[in-house]
C-alpha positions as CSV (number, residue, x, y, z in Angstrom):
1,X,84.3,88.4,121.4
2,X,82.3,91.4,121.9
3,X,84.3,94.3,122.8
4,X,82.9,97.8,124.4
5,X,85.1,100.9,123.9
6,X,84.7,103.8,126.1
7,X,85.5,107.2,124.8
8,X,85.5,110.8,126.2
9,X,86.9,113.2,123.8
10,X,89.5,115.8,125.6
11,X,91.3,116.9,122.3
12,X,88.6,117.5,119.7
13,X,89.9,114.5,117.5
14,X,92.5,112.7,118.6
15,X,90.9,110.2,121.2
16,X,88.0,109.6,119.0
17,X,90.5,109.0,116.0
18,X,92.5,106.2,118.1
19,X,89.2,104.6,119.3
20,X,87.4,104.6,115.9
21,X,90.6,103.1,114.2
22,X,91.1,100.8,116.7
23,X,87.4,99.4,116.5
24,X,87.8,99.4,112.7
25,X,90.9,97.2,113.2
26,X,89.4,94.8,115.7
27,X,86.3,94.3,113.5
28,X,87.5,94.1,110.0
29,X,91.1,92.6,110.4
30,X,90.0,90.2,113.5
31,X,86.2,89.5,113.1
32,X,85.4,91.2,116.6
33,X,81.9,92.9,117.3
34,X,82.8,96.3,118.6
35,X,80.7,98.9,120.4
36,X,81.9,102.5,120.9
37,X,80.4,104.5,123.6
38,X,81.5,108.2,123.0
39,X,80.4,111.6,124.6
40,X,80.7,113.4,121.2
41,X,79.1,111.2,118.6
42,X,79.1,114.0,115.9
43,X,83.1,114.1,116.0
44,X,83.3,110.3,115.9
45,X,80.8,110.1,113.0
46,X,82.9,112.7,110.7
47,X,85.9,110.4,111.3
48,X,84.2,107.5,110.1
49,X,82.5,109.0,107.1
50,X,83.1,107.2,104.0
51,X,84.1,104.0,105.5
52,X,82.8,100.5,103.9
53,X,79.4,99.3,105.2
54,X,80.5,95.9,105.6
55,X,82.8,97.6,108.2
56,X,80.3,99.5,109.8
57,X,77.9,96.4,110.5
58,X,80.2,95.1,113.1
59,X,81.1,98.4,114.8
60,X,78.2,100.3,116.7
61,X,78.6,103.8,117.6
62,X,76.4,104.7,120.5
63,X,76.1,107.7,123.1
64,X,77.8,107.4,126.0
65,X,74.6,107.3,128.2
66,X,73.5,104.2,126.2
67,X,75.9,102.2,128.2
68,X,73.6,102.4,131.0
69,X,70.2,103.3,129.7
70,X,68.6,99.7,129.6
71,X,65.3,101.1,128.2
72,X,66.9,101.9,124.9
73,X,70.1,99.4,124.8
74,X,70.0,96.9,127.1
75,X,73.5,96.2,128.3
76,X,74.8,92.7,127.1
77,X,77.9,91.7,129.1
78,X,81.1,92.2,126.9
79,X,84.1,89.9,127.0
80,X,86.3,92.9,126.9
81,X,86.0,96.5,128.1
82,X,88.5,99.2,127.0
83,X,88.8,102.3,128.9
84,X,90.3,104.4,126.5
85,X,92.9,106.8,128.1
86,X,91.9,106.3,131.7
87,X,88.2,107.7,131.1
88,X,86.3,106.0,134.2
89,X,83.3,103.7,133.2
90,X,80.2,104.8,134.1
91,X,78.8,103.5,137.5
92,X,75.6,102.1,136.3
93,X,77.4,100.4,133.5
94,X,79.9,99.1,136.0
95,X,77.0,98.0,138.1
96,X,75.6,95.7,135.3
97,X,79.2,93.9,135.0
98,X,79.0,93.0,138.7
99,X,76.0,90.7,138.0
100,X,77.2,89.2,134.8
101,X,77.6,85.6,134.6
102,X,81.0,85.7,133.1
103,X,82.8,88.9,134.2
104,X,84.9,90.6,131.2
105,X,88.3,91.9,131.2
106,X,88.9,95.5,131.7
107,X,91.8,97.1,130.0
108,X,93.0,100.7,130.5
109,X,94.3,101.8,127.4
110,X,96.9,104.2,127.8
111,X,98.4,106.8,125.6
112,X,101.2,106.1,123.2
113,X,104.5,106.7,124.5
114,X,108.4,105.8,123.7
115,X,109.4,106.1,127.0
116,X,111.3,103.3,128.5
117,X,109.3,103.0,131.9
118,X,106.2,101.7,129.9
119,X,108.1,98.2,129.4
120,X,107.9,97.9,133.3
121,X,103.8,98.6,133.6
122,X,102.6,97.1,130.5
123,X,100.4,94.3,130.8
124,X,100.3,94.6,134.5
125,X,97.2,94.0,136.8
126,X,95.2,96.9,138.4
127,X,93.5,95.1,141.4
128,X,90.2,96.8,141.8
129,X,87.7,96.4,144.9
130,X,84.9,95.1,142.8
131,X,87.0,92.1,141.7
132,X,86.6,92.3,137.7
133,X,90.1,92.0,136.4
134,X,91.7,95.2,135.2
135,X,95.3,95.8,133.3
136,X,97.1,98.4,132.0
137,X,98.0,98.3,128.3
138,X,100.6,100.6,126.5
139,X,101.0,101.2,122.9
140,X,104.5,101.8,122.1
141,X,107.4,101.3,119.6
142,X,109.3,98.7,121.5
143,X,108.7,94.9,121.1
144,X,107.9,94.5,124.7
145,X,104.9,96.7,124.8
146,X,101.5,97.1,122.8
147,X,102.5,98.1,119.6
148,X,100.8,100.7,116.8
149,X,97.6,100.9,115.4
150,X,98.6,99.9,111.5
151,X,94.9,99.6,110.0
152,X,95.2,100.6,107.2
153,X,98.8,100.4,106.1
154,X,99.2,103.3,103.6
155,X,100.8,102.1,100.2
156,X,103.8,104.2,99.2
157,X,102.8,108.0,97.8
158,X,103.4,107.1,94.0
159,X,100.8,104.1,94.1
160,X,98.2,106.3,95.4
161,X,99.0,109.7,93.6
162,X,96.3,109.3,91.0
163,X,93.3,108.3,93.6
164,X,92.1,111.5,94.5
165,X,89.6,111.5,97.0
166,X,86.3,113.5,95.9
167,X,86.6,115.8,98.8
168,X,90.1,117.0,97.9
169,X,89.8,117.3,94.0
170,X,88.9,121.1,94.0
171,X,91.9,121.9,96.3
172,X,94.3,119.3,94.3
173,X,93.4,121.4,91.2
174,X,95.0,124.3,92.6
175,X,98.6,122.7,93.5
176,X,101.5,123.8,91.5
177,X,103.5,121.2,89.8
178,X,106.8,122.6,91.1
179,X,105.8,123.4,94.5
180,X,106.7,121.5,97.3
181,X,103.6,120.5,99.5
182,X,103.6,120.8,103.4
183,X,100.3,119.8,105.2
184,X,99.7,121.5,108.8
185,X,97.8,120.1,111.6
186,X,98.9,121.8,114.9
187,X,97.7,123.1,118.2
188,X,97.2,127.2,118.6
189,X,100.4,127.6,120.5
190,X,102.6,126.7,117.7
191,X,104.8,129.8,116.2
192,X,103.2,129.3,112.7
193,X,103.2,132.6,111.3
194,X,106.8,133.1,111.8
195,X,107.5,129.9,110.6
196,X,105.9,130.4,107.2
197,X,107.5,133.8,107.0
198,X,110.7,132.4,107.4
199,X,109.8,129.6,104.8
200,X,109.1,132.0,102.3
201,X,112.8,133.2,102.4
202,X,113.4,130.1,100.8
203,X,114.3,130.1,96.9
204,X,111.7,127.9,96.4
205,X,107.8,127.5,95.9
206,X,105.6,125.8,98.7
207,X,102.1,124.8,98.8
208,X,100.7,124.8,102.3
209,X,97.7,122.7,102.9
210,X,95.8,124.0,106.2
211,X,93.6,121.2,107.9
212,X,90.1,122.1,108.6
213,X,89.6,125.2,110.9
214,X,93.5,126.1,110.8
215,X,93.0,129.2,108.6
216,X,90.7,130.7,111.3
217,X,92.6,129.6,114.1
218,X,95.7,131.1,113.0
219,X,94.1,134.1,111.5
220,X,95.4,133.5,107.8
221,X,92.1,134.0,106.2
222,X,92.0,137.6,107.0
223,X,95.1,138.1,104.8
224,X,94.4,139.9,101.5
225,X,95.6,138.1,98.6
226,X,98.1,141.0,98.0
227,X,99.8,140.5,101.1
228,X,100.4,136.8,100.7
229,X,104.1,135.6,100.6
230,X,105.4,135.2,97.0
231,X,106.6,131.8,97.2
232,X,103.7,130.3,99.3
233,X,100.2,129.0,98.6
234,X,97.9,128.9,101.4
235,X,94.9,126.3,100.7
236,X,92.4,125.2,103.4
237,X,91.2,121.7,103.1
238,X,87.8,120.6,104.2
239,X,87.2,118.3,107.1
240,X,88.0,114.9,105.8
241,X,87.4,111.2,106.9
242,X,90.6,109.4,108.7
243,X,91.3,107.6,105.4
244,X,91.3,110.8,103.5
245,X,93.6,112.5,105.9
246,X,95.9,109.6,105.8
247,X,96.0,110.0,101.9
248,X,97.0,113.6,102.3
249,X,99.9,112.6,104.4
250,X,101.2,110.5,102.0
251,X,101.0,113.0,99.2
252,X,102.9,115.7,101.1
253,X,106.6,116.3,101.1
254,X,106.4,117.4,104.6
255,X,103.8,117.2,107.3
256,X,103.1,118.9,110.6
257,X,101.0,116.8,112.9
258,X,99.7,116.6,116.3
259,X,98.4,114.2,119.1
260,X,98.7,110.3,118.5
261,X,96.8,109.5,115.6
262,X,98.1,112.0,112.7
263,X,101.8,111.2,114.9
264,X,101.6,107.5,113.9
265,X,100.1,108.1,110.4
266,X,102.9,110.7,109.4
267,X,105.5,107.7,110.2
268,X,103.7,105.3,108.2
269,X,103.4,107.8,105.3
270,X,107.1,107.5,105.3
271,X,107.6,111.4,104.9
272,X,109.6,114.0,107.0
273,X,107.5,115.7,109.8
274,X,107.3,117.7,113.1
275,X,105.3,116.3,115.8
276,X,103.5,119.2,117.4
277,X,103.2,117.3,121.0
278,X,100.4,118.2,123.1
279,X,101.8,120.8,125.4
280,X,101.6,120.1,129.3
281,X,102.0,122.2,132.2
282,X,104.5,120.2,134.0
283,X,106.3,119.9,130.6
284,X,106.1,116.1,130.5
285,X,105.5,116.6,126.7
286,X,109.3,117.5,126.3
287,X,110.4,114.3,128.2
288,X,107.9,112.3,125.6
289,X,109.4,114.1,122.7
290,X,112.8,113.4,123.5
291,X,112.1,109.8,124.4
292,X,110.5,109.4,120.7
293,X,113.6,110.9,119.3
294,X,116.1,108.5,121.0
295,X,114.4,106.0,119.1
296,X,113.6,107.8,116.0
297,X,117.2,109.0,115.5
298,X,119.1,106.2,116.7
299,X,120.7,105.4,113.3
300,X,121.0,108.9,112.0
301,X,124.3,110.9,111.7
302,X,125.0,113.9,114.1
303,X,124.2,116.3,111.3
304,X,120.8,114.9,110.5
305,X,120.0,114.4,114.3
306,X,120.6,118.1,114.9
307,X,118.6,119.0,112.0
308,X,115.6,117.0,113.0
309,X,115.8,118.0,116.8
310,X,115.8,121.6,115.6
311,X,112.8,121.2,113.2
312,X,110.8,119.2,116.0
313,X,111.5,122.1,118.4
314,X,110.1,124.7,116.0
315,X,113.5,126.2,114.7
316,X,112.8,128.0,111.7
317,X,113.0,126.0,108.6
318,X,116.0,128.1,107.0
319,X,118.2,126.7,109.6
320,X,117.2,122.8,108.7
321,X,115.6,122.5,105.4
322,X,118.7,121.9,103.7
323,X,118.9,118.4,105.4
324,X,115.4,117.5,103.7
325,X,116.6,115.0,101.5
326,X,118.4,112.9,103.9
327,X,115.5,113.2,106.3
328,X,113.3,111.8,103.7
329,X,115.5,108.5,103.0
330,X,115.7,108.4,106.9
331,X,112.0,108.5,106.8
332,X,111.6,105.8,104.6
333,X,114.1,103.6,106.3
334,X,112.1,104.5,109.9
335,X,108.9,103.1,108.2
336,X,110.3,100.2,107.1
337,X,111.7,99.4,110.7
338,X,108.2,100.1,112.1
339,X,106.8,97.7,109.9
340,X,109.1,94.9,110.3
341,X,108.6,95.0,114.2
342,X,104.8,95.2,113.8
343,X,104.6,92.0,111.7
344,X,102.7,90.3,114.4
345,X,99.7,92.7,113.6
346,X,100.5,95.7,115.8
347,X,98.2,97.1,118.8
348,X,94.7,95.4,117.7
349,X,96.5,91.9,117.1
350,X,98.8,92.4,120.6
351,X,95.4,93.1,122.6
352,X,93.9,89.8,121.1
353,X,96.7,87.7,122.3
354,X,96.9,89.5,125.6
355,X,93.0,88.8,126.2
356,X,93.5,85.1,125.3
């Protein structure tokens, strides 16, 4: 089938990351033809860098306006249209669907959530005045909802440790053999400077891998070498592709992630992590985080539950780091549980079955 995915980038990388990973999954695993119409192609092109050309042959990356610019890209009616995260379809594109001989199905692909209420809304119709069928589709952790994006499923860290991506080789040569590795990808509001200062009080070495732009964002690049913490080594990594970032997560002992795509990839890496969920003014993010923790910590004992909740709410590392070994074991068990529940292929496969 032909799929059109519409993506408006709200948060720099996250929305584009989900759309690209889903397009790749639909094409490479399920043989579908996919077009992505995006309002920020440079960001999308950064994320897909280094991808196999065979995959790219089945995925077209197009500017947003190409969806209705008949002179450049005549609109061929798709079988399925995905509105990623509630973005509205361009009126001229929608008008083209009205006159198509066979009407497509429109799916509003929602944000990932662990909240129980999504089970009541997943897959439900959203009647439209134009008559083209439209449905809500909620990715999630429960069996009754849309599943998780699994492509590609990362190998355990020890199996990939020797395959250092070319873009990361220079940074990897600076890592210290006895230091624990922590990757950081968070929003500006995180109390990161205080968090790092507290980490430096621990009697242990840490190599801190700052994702692209974080050194400048957190004003760490201006610190003189002499004033750097004695136990911390701060290293900035370049902007890398999705696959390379997935590899970084698998090679670290602890990860700080944000948004949706890196949140799922941190879990599939099987490592302890902090999810710096996007802050919302109505504090809805706190409800979303609590709903996830209810699932994530269901099998954890009380001591570990309290430690992980403290970490996720930005308590200082010295208050919970002693539980890291138990958390590591829990992370591997959670990864296995996720993969077991997604044996049906996860989000892309469930989308295909829903459309069928």
